[in-house]
C-alpha positions as CSV (number, residue, x, y, z in Angstrom):
1,M,0.0,0.0,0.0
2,M,1.4,3.4,-1.0
3,P,1.6,5.8,2.0
4,F,1.0,8.9,-0.2
5,S,-2.0,10.1,-2.1
6,D,-2.0,10.6,-5.8
7,E,-2.0,14.4,-5.2
8,E,1.1,14.1,-3.0
9,I,2.9,11.9,-5.6
10,Y,1.9,14.3,-8.4
11,R,3.3,17.3,-6.5
12,A,6.5,15.5,-5.6
13,T,6.9,14.3,-9.2
14,K,6.3,17.9,-10.5
15,Y,8.9,19.2,-8.0
16,N,11.5,16.7,-9.1
17,L,10.8,16.7,-12.8
18,S,13.6,19.2,-13.6
19,K,16.2,16.7,-12.2
20,I,15.1,14.2,-14.8
21,S,14.4,16.5,-17.6
22,T,18.1,17.5,-17.8
23,Y,19.0,14.0,-18.9
24,I,16.1,13.8,-21.4
25,S,16.9,17.2,-22.9
26,S,20.5,16.2,-23.4
27,H,19.1,13.6,-25.9
28,G,17.0,16.2,-27.7
29,G,13.8,15.4,-25.8
30,D,11.6,16.7,-23.1
31,I,9.2,15.2,-20.5
32,R,5.7,16.2,-19.5
33,L,3.9,15.1,-16.4
34,L,0.3,14.1,-17.4
35,G,-1.2,12.7,-14.2
36,V,-1.0,10.1,-11.4
37,K,-3.3,7.3,-10.5
38,S,-2.7,4.6,-7.8
39,A,1.0,5.4,-7.6
40,I,1.5,5.2,-11.4
41,V,3.0,8.3,-12.8
42,Y,1.9,9.0,-16.4
43,I,4.3,11.0,-18.5
44,E,4.8,11.9,-22.1
45,L,8.2,11.9,-23.7
46,T,8.4,14.6,-26.4
47,G,10.9,15.9,-29.0
48,A,13.5,13.4,-30.1
49,C,12.4,11.0,-27.4
50,H,8.8,10.7,-28.7
51,G,8.6,7.4,-30.6
52,C,12.3,6.6,-30.1
53,A,13.1,2.9,-30.0
54,M,14.8,3.6,-26.6
55,S,11.8,5.4,-25.0
56,L,10.7,2.3,-23.0
57,M,14.3,2.0,-21.7
58,T,14.4,5.7,-20.9
59,T,11.0,5.5,-19.1
60,K,11.9,2.5,-16.9
61,M,15.7,2.8,-16.4
62,V,15.9,6.5,-16.1
63,V,12.6,8.2,-15.2
64,Q,11.1,5.4,-13.1
65,E,14.4,4.7,-11.3
66,E,15.0,8.3,-10.5
67,F,11.4,8.9,-9.2
68,R,11.8,5.7,-7.1
69,K,15.0,7.1,-5.5
70,L,13.6,10.6,-5.1
71,I,10.0,9.9,-4.0
72,H,9.1,6.3,-3.2
73,P,10.4,2.8,-4.3
74,G,6.9,1.7,-5.2
75,I,6.2,4.2,-7.9
76,K,5.6,3.0,-11.5
77,V,6.0,5.2,-14.6
78,I,4.1,4.8,-17.9
79,N,5.0,6.8,-21.0
80,V,1.7,7.7,-22.7
81,D,2.8,7.0,-26.3
82,G,-0.3,5.6,-28.0
83,M,0.6,2.0,-27.5
84,P,-2.1,-0.3,-26.0
85,G,-2.0,-0.2,-22.2
86,N,-0.2,3.1,-22.1
87,E,-3.3,5.3,-22.0
88,L,-3.9,8.1,-19.5
89,P,-6.8,7.2,-17.2
90,K,-9.6,9.7,-17.4
91,D,-9.9,9.8,-13.6
92,C,-6.2,10.3,-12.8
93,Y,-5.1,13.2,-10.5
94,K,-3.8,16.2,-12.4
95,E,-3.7,19.9,-11.8
96,E,-6.2,22.0,-13.6
97,E,-4.9,24.5,-16.1
98,P,-4.7,28.0,-14.6
99,I,-7.6,30.2,-15.7
100,K,-6.8,33.6,-17.2
101,E,-9.1,36.4,-17.7
102,T,-9.4,38.4,-21.0
103,R,-11.5,41.5,-21.6
104,E,-13.4,41.6,-24.9
105,N,-15.9,44.4,-25.6
106,G,-15.9,45.3,-21.9
107,L,-16.9,41.7,-20.8
108,I,-14.8,39.4,-18.8
109,H,-14.4,35.9,-20.2
110,K,-12.7,33.2,-18.3
111,I,-10.8,30.9,-20.6
112,K,-8.7,27.9,-19.9
113,K,-5.1,28.7,-20.7
114,F,-4.8,26.2,-23.6
115,F,-7.4,27.9,-25.7
116,K,-5.7,30.3,-28.1
117,L,-8.0,33.3,-28.8
């Protein structure tokens, strides 16, 4: 049984992400934290690492091992890469996108950050 909640694991993972992203960026890639469910951390490798033949090795031997050292030895990491079994669960813990306000014709519209208007 994991002694931490998904929210706690998410926050610890987010805090430690830069320690791992240095290695990934040295190979021309990047890493995004997508969510956490039942002590499984869901990431996405991007850039040169997305679709790379070594991405499974990177996920398990680098990312997962580092998170196990830094956070908890029971953590699992899955790279959401489109392969069967590597999907992001709809009910995983993730932070909501920050809301920004824009003014248009004197009205305030609250729009999620990822919408480009």
